[in-house]
C-alpha positions in Angstrom: -13.6 12.3 -29.2 -11.8 9.7 -27.5 -10.3 7.4 -29.6 -10.2 3.3 -29.3 -6.7 3.2 -28.6 -7.1 5.8 -25.8 -9.7 4.0 -24.3 -7.5 0.4 -24.8 -4.7 2.8 -23.1 -6.9 3.4 -20.0 -7.8 0.3 -19.9 -4.1 -0.9 -19.4 -3.3 2.1 -17.4 0.3 1.9 -18.8 1.8 3.1 -22.1 4.4 0.5 -21.7 2.7 -2.5 -20.8 2.7 -5.3 -23.2 1.9 -9.0 -22.6 3.3 -12.0 -23.9 0.3 -13.7 -25.4 0.3 -14.2 -29.2 -1.7 -12.2 -31.1 -5.4 -14.0 -32.0 -8.0 -13.0 -34.8 -11.5 -13.8 -33.7 -13.6 -11.7 -31.2 -14.0 -14.4 -28.4 -9.9 -15.2 -28.3 -9.4 -11.3 -28.3 -11.6 -11.2 -25.4 -10.1 -13.8 -23.8 -6.4 -12.0 -23.6 -8.0 -9.0 -22.1 -9.7 -11.4 -19.7 -6.1 -12.9 -19.0 -4.6 -9.2 -18.4 -6.8 -7.4 -16.2 -9.0 -7.6 -13.0 -11.6 -6.0 -13.7 -14.7 -7.1 -14.9 -14.7 -7.8 -18.1 -18.4 -6.8 -18.3 -17.2 -3.4 -18.4 -14.6 -3.9 -20.5 -16.6 -5.6 -23.2 -18.7 -2.3 -23.7 -15.3 -0.5 -25.3 -14.6 -3.2 -27.5 -16.9 -3.4 -30.9 -16.3 -6.1 -33.3 -15.1 -3.9 -36.2 -11.9 -2.8 -34.2 -9.9 -6.3 -33.8 -7.7 -5.8 -36.5 -6.6 -2.5 -34.8 -6.1 -4.7 -31.4 -4.1 -7.3 -33.3 -1.7 -4.2 -34.0 -1.5 -2.9 -31.3 -1.2 -5.9 -28.8 1.9 -6.4 -31.3 3.2 -3.2 -30.8 6.9 -2.6 -30.3 6.9 -3.6 -26.6 5.2 -6.8 -27.4 6.5 -9.8 -25.4 8.5 -12.4 -27.5 5.8 -15.0 -27.5 6.3 -18.8 -26.1 6.0 -19.9 -30.2 9.2 -17.6 -31.1 12.1 -20.1 -31.6 14.3 -18.3 -29.6 11.8 -19.1 -26.6 12.4 -22.2 -24.0 9.5 -23.6 -22.1 10.5 -24.1 -18.8 8.6 -27.3 -18.2 6.9 -29.6 -20.7 2.8 -28.8 -20.4 2.2 -32.0 -18.3 4.6 -31.3 -15.6 4.0 -27.1 -15.1 3.0 -26.5 -11.0 -0.4 -24.8 -10.8 -1.0 -25.2 -14.7 -4.0 -23.1 -15.8 -3.8 -24.5 -18.9 -3.4 -21.1 -21.0 -0.1 -19.8 -19.6 3.3 -21.5 -20.2 6.4 -20.0 -18.7 9.6 -19.6 -20.4 13.0 -18.0 -21.0 14.4 -16.1 -24.0 17.9 -16.2 -23.3 20.5 -13.5 -25.0 23.6 -15.9 -25.4 27.4 -14.4 -26.0 28.3 -16.4 -28.7 31.6 -19.3 -27.5 32.1 -17.4 -24.7 32.0 -18.5 -21.2 30.6 -15.6 -19.2 28.5 -14.4 -16.0 24.7 -14.1 -16.7 22.1 -11.7 -15.9 18.4 -13.5 -15.1 16.1 -10.5 -16.3 12.4 -10.6 -14.5 10.7 -7.1 -16.2 8.0 -5.6 -14.3 4.3 -5.2 -15.2 2.3 -5.2 -11.5 2.1 -8.9 -11.7 -0.9 -8.1 -14.9 1.9 -8.9 -17.4 5.2 -8.7 -18.9 7.0 -5.2 -19.7 9.0 -7.1 -22.3 10.9 -4.3 -24.5 12.2 -1.9 -21.9 12.7 -4.2 -18.8 13.4 -6.8 -20.5 15.0 -7.4 -24.5 16.6 -3.5 -23.8 18.3 -4.7 -20.9 19.2 -7.9 -22.4 21.1 -6.1 -25.1 22.7 -3.7 -22.8 24.1 -6.9 -20.4 25.4 -8.3 -23.8 27.7 -5.4 -24.8 28.8 -5.3 -21.2 29.7 -9.5 -21.8 27.4 -11.1 -20.0 24.9 -13.6 -20.8 20.9 -12.6 -20.7 18.0 -14.6 -19.8 14.5 -12.9 -19.7 12.0 -14.5 -17.6 8.2 -14.7 -19.1 7.0 -15.4 -15.7 3.0 -16.0 -15.0 1.4 -13.1 -14.5 -2.5 -12.9 -13.3 -4.9 -14.3 -13.6 -2.4 -16.7 -12.1 -1.5 -16.2 -8.6 1.3 -16.5 -5.8 3.3 -18.5 -6.3 3.7 -19.1 -9.6 5.7 -16.2 -10.4 8.1 -17.5 -7.9 8.2 -21.1 -9.1 8.6 -20.1 -12.5 11.7 -17.7 -11.6 13.6 -20.4 -9.5 12.8 -23.0 -12.2 14.4 -20.6 -15.0 17.7 -20.5 -12.9 17.9 -23.9 -12.3 17.6 -24.4 -16.2 20.5 -21.8 -16.6 22.4 -23.8 -14.4 21.3 -27.1 -16.0 22.5 -25.9 -19.0 25.7 -24.0 -17.8 28.4 -26.4 -19.9 26.4 -25.6 -23.1 25.8 -22.3 -23.3 28.9 -20.9 -21.4 27.6 -20.1 -17.9 29.7 -19.8 -15.4 27.4 -21.4 -12.3 28.6 -19.2 -9.4 27.9 -15.9 -11.2 24.2 -16.1 -11.8 22.8 -12.6 -10.8 19.2 -11.6 -10.6 17.7 -8.2 -12.1 14.2 -7.4 -11.4 12.1 -4.2 -12.0 8.8 -3.0 -10.3 6.8 -6.6 -9.8 9.9 -8.1 -11.3 12.4 -6.6 -8.3 9.8 -7.8 -6.0 9.7 -11.3 -7.3 13.8 -11.8 -7.4 13.8 -10.1 -4.0 11.4 -12.3 -2.5 13.1 -15.9 -4.3 15.5 -16.5 -1.6 13.2 -15.8 1.2 10.4 -18.6 -0.1 13.2 -20.7 -2.0 13.2 -23.6 0.7 9.3 -23.8 1.0 9.2 -24.1 -2.8 12.5 -25.7 -4.6 10.9 -29.1 -4.1 8.0 -28.4 -6.1 10.0 -27.3 -9.3 10.3 -30.7 -10.6 12.8 -32.7 -12.2 15.6 -29.8 -11.6 15.0 -29.5 -7.8 18.3 -31.1 -6.9 20.0 -27.7 -8.9 20.2 -24.7 -6.8 17.4 -22.4 -8.1 18.9 -19.4 -6.0 20.6 -16.7 -7.4 24.1 -15.4 -6.6 23.5 -11.9 -6.5 19.9 -9.7 -6.4 19.5 -6.1 -8.3 16.3 -4.7 -7.4 15.3 -1.7 -9.8 12.7 0.3 -8.1 10.9 -3.0 -6.6 7.6 -3.4 -5.3 8.2 -4.0 -1.7 4.8 -3.6 -0.4 2.0 -5.5 -1.4 0.0 -2.7 -0.5 0.9 -0.3 -2.6 -1.3 0.1 -5.6 -1.1 -0.6 -9.2 -4.3 -0.1 -12.2 -6.0 1.4 -9.0 -5.8 -1.7 -7.1 -3.5 -2.8 -4.2 -0.6 -5.4 -5.8 -1.7 -8.0 -3.1 -5.1 -8.8 -4.8 -3.1 -9.1 -8.3 -0.5 -11.3 -6.6 -2.8 -13.3 -4.2 -6.0 -13.1 -5.6 -9.4 -12.9 -4.2 -10.0 -13.8 -0.7 -6.4 -13.8 0.4 -5.1 -13.9 3.6 -4.0 -10.7 5.5 -0.5 -13.0 6.9 0.1 -14.6 3.5 0.4 -10.2 2.1 2.4 -9.6 5.0 4.6 -12.7 4.8 5.4 -12.2 1.2 6.3 -8.3 1.6 10.7 -8.3 1.2 11.2 -6.8 4.3 9.6 -10.0 6.1 11.2 -12.7 4.2 14.7 -11.4 4.7 17.2 -13.3 6.7 21.1 -13.7 7.3 21.3 -16.1 4.3 20.2 -13.6 1.5 22.5 -13.1 -1.4 24.5 -10.0 -1.9 22.0 -7.3 -2.8 22.1 -3.7 -5.1 18.9 -1.6 -4.8 18.4 1.5 -7.5 15.1 3.7 -6.9 13.8 6.8 -8.5 13.6 10.0 -5.8 10.1 10.6 -7.6 8.5 7.4 -7.8 4.7 7.3 -6.6 4.5 3.9 -7.7 6.9 2.1 -5.7 8.3 4.7 -3.2 12.1 5.0 -2.4 11.7 5.3 1.2 10.2 1.4 1.1 13.3 0.3 -0.4 15.3 2.2 2.1 13.2 0.1 4.7 14.2 -3.1 3.0 18.3 -2.1 2.8 18.3 -1.1 6.6 16.4 -4.5 7.1 19.4 -6.4 5.3 21.9 -4.0 7.3 20.4 -5.4 10.3 21.1 -9.1 9.1 24.7 -7.7 8.4 24.5 -7.3 4.8 26.2 -4.1 2.6 23.5 -3.2 0.7 24.5 -0.6 -1.5 21.5 2.2 -2.3 21.2 4.5 -5.4 18.8 7.2 -5.7 18.2 8.7 -8.8 16.5 11.5 -10.0 13.1 11.1 -12.1 9.9 9.0 -11.7 8.9 5.4 -12.1 11.2 3.6 -15.2 12.5 6.8 -16.1 16.3 5.9 -15.9 15.7 2.7 -17.2 15.3 4.2 -20.7 18.1 7.1 -19.8 21.2 7.9 -22.0 24.1 9.6 -21.4 25.3 11.7 -24.0 28.0 9.7 -24.7 25.5 6.8 -25.8 26.3 4.5 -22.7 23.7 3.4 -20.1 23.8 5.0 -16.7 21.7 2.3 -14.9 24.1 -0.3 -16.8 27.4 1.3 -15.2 25.7 1.4 -11.8 24.9 -2.2 -12.1 28.0 -3.2 -14.0 30.1 -1.5 -10.9 28.2 -3.2 -8.3 28.5 -7.1 -10.2 32.5 -6.4 -9.6 32.5 -5.9 -6.1 30.0 -8.9 -5.9 
């Protein structure tokens, strides 16, 4: 017999997936969560969510990979509610700083993955932030807007996050010219696309538009490069752009079509057995960047999607952290 948890795992299609919304305690509000986190017809989902499993649902959504919610005291909203561009009345973008105490240091700004459906907060967010703290970096996790919010919401949120970090440089001990963006999977698409759309979006970020919102360097971990790749059974452009999107916009936002000579230094890490974001897609990006005169390191690791993010060496060190640190030292 299939358990409720197995049904939910099937719906979410990712055992490590999480959502940043707070947990709710009533049937209508749980239903609302499901509407927000999936592109599928809700009538299909509703058939497997009987009212007597609400308690289990709340516990499930509050698992160890659940996001730090906007109400957490560590969270900082990126805009006042009235100023959020393209606000849907539900999702508020915010950051979660992991700052070193009384120390001026370089900063990594982290965009976890999640197929633009949700934010995988633990293994691509909190764990990464803590590791960078151990290496002597401030770390900021960006909880950007995801489905049903569409482009350009995630990119606006990330640009605003960089502006917010630089705006607080003195108070937080940020070295303003050492702000590194790092993203995984869909977050990899986010951080690698920001430099290409920055000029057309920067004025939409509001009162901080005068502050530079571009990173000084970018790290893409198994990035989603081609929006035609499939996540959750549908192509990513349908999740990212919504129904009725134009082919021209989808093509434009594929990273290889955004790259120009103004792009910052970049470093890519991919897995040789990744069947979601295939390594050959990233190799195409590296080739394009080199065409524009960029020296771009590319590390191909052995494993599947997300595999090496969780990998630990026998001595307890992280091979991912070591590769990234080596790149940052050279920037």
